[in-house]
N, C-alpha and C positions, 0 to 999 in steps of 0.2 A: 504493500499499498505506500502510494507518495504520500509523502508528509507536506502541507501545504505551508510556508512561510508566515501564516497571519500572526499576527501579535497577540497574546494573551494578555499582556499587561494591562491591568486595570478591570480584569473579567474574572471571577471564578463563582461556581454555585455555591452558596452558604450551604447547603442541606437539602434533604427530599424532603417537600411540603404535603404532597398527598399522593397516593395509589389509589387509582378508581376501579372500582369492581361494581359490577352488575349484580342485584338481587332483586327477587320476585317482591318483596314487602320491607321497606326501610326500617322500620321499627321492630319487625321481626326479627331480623337480620342483626339489627342493633344490640337485642335482648340476647342474640346467641351468640355474637362477637365479646360481649360483657361476660356472659357464663363462661366462654373458653379462654378468652384472652385478659380479661379482665378492663376493658377498651371501655369507656364512657362516653355518651353522646355529649359533645362539646358546642356543635355549632348546628342548631336546626333552622337556619334564615333563609334556605332556598330549599328547604325539602319540600315545602307546601306548593311549589311554583316550577315541578320537575327537575329540581336541581338536586344536589346531595344533601344527603345527611351525615355530619362529620363526626368521627370516632377517635379516639384517641388514648392512649397510654400516660401521655405527658403532657397533658393540659393543652395540645394543638400546636406543638412544635412538629410533630410528624403525625400525619392523618390518614387513617382508610377513608375516603369518601364514595359513601354508597350511592347508586343509582339504581333507581330501578328502572328495568331492560332485559333485554334478552341476556339471558345466563348462559355460562357456558356447560354445564349440564355434563352429559357424556361426549358432546360432540368434540371433535379435534380442533385443538387448538394451534393457531401457527408459532414456532417456536417454543419455548419449555419456560412458560411464565409461571412464576411461584413465588409467592409474599414470604420472605423470611422473618422471623421474629428471633432478637438477640436474647438469651436470659443467662443469669449464673448458674451455676453447678447445682444449687440448692434448689431454685426456680425449674430446673430441667427434672429434677429426680422428684418434686412435687409433682411436676405436669403428668412425668412417668405415672406416677401413685394413681392418679384420677384419671388417666387414658381410657381405661375401660367403662367409668360410669359416663363419660360423658358420649360413649357410643358414636364417636369419629370414624367416618369411613376413610378406606385408605385408598389408593389411586385404583386399585384393582378391583373396590366394592365389596372389598371384606371391611370388619371392623377394626380399628386400631387398640392393640392391647398393651400393656405394660412391658411387654419383649418386643415391641417391633420398632426399636430403635437402631441408628445405625453410627457406626463405630468408624470415624474418619481419619485415625491416626493423630489428628490434631484437634479434632473437634467431636461433637456428638449430635446426631439430629434425628427428629420425628419428622414423617411426612403425614399427609393427611390433607383432606378437602374439607370446605364448607357444604351446607347444604343446596348449595348453589353450583357446586363444580369448582368454585375458584379453587387453588392450589395453595398450600399452606405449610411451612416448616418452621418447627421451634430447633433451634441451635445454641450450643453452649461450648466455647472456647476452654471450660473451665475440665480441663481434659482428665487431669489426674484426681481431682474430687469425685468424677462420675464413676472414672473407672473401678476405683476402689471401692465405691457403693455398689458397682453393677457387677462385677466381675469377681466371683468368691470362688 
């Protein structure tokens, strides 16, 4: 790939503001995201006019923007789109403990269990979908803490 020599001086993004996801019901989805991720509704101002309902875990610094619209469901998506949330080691283990009770679906349609984690040798991850087919990951880089708890 040929590099262009455009100057970058004076411009760089500050952070990810939001990630847009389609759901079938904004408030039903918001309740699911609260139950699974602990996300709170932080901005409803556009929700009643076809705009998004914003949910966040950090008071709006990074948001999921929920839109009512065509959901991914089981259809093939272009690329490999997934939203990954980072947690510490204790959070990862706590998520695994409640994984079965949450009745989360895996990509292949089964239900996620506490044993459905992936060891990436530097991090640990769990993969699942929301009720609308949007794909998620919980990941942690507290490798040794988790390894000590899981590998006995």
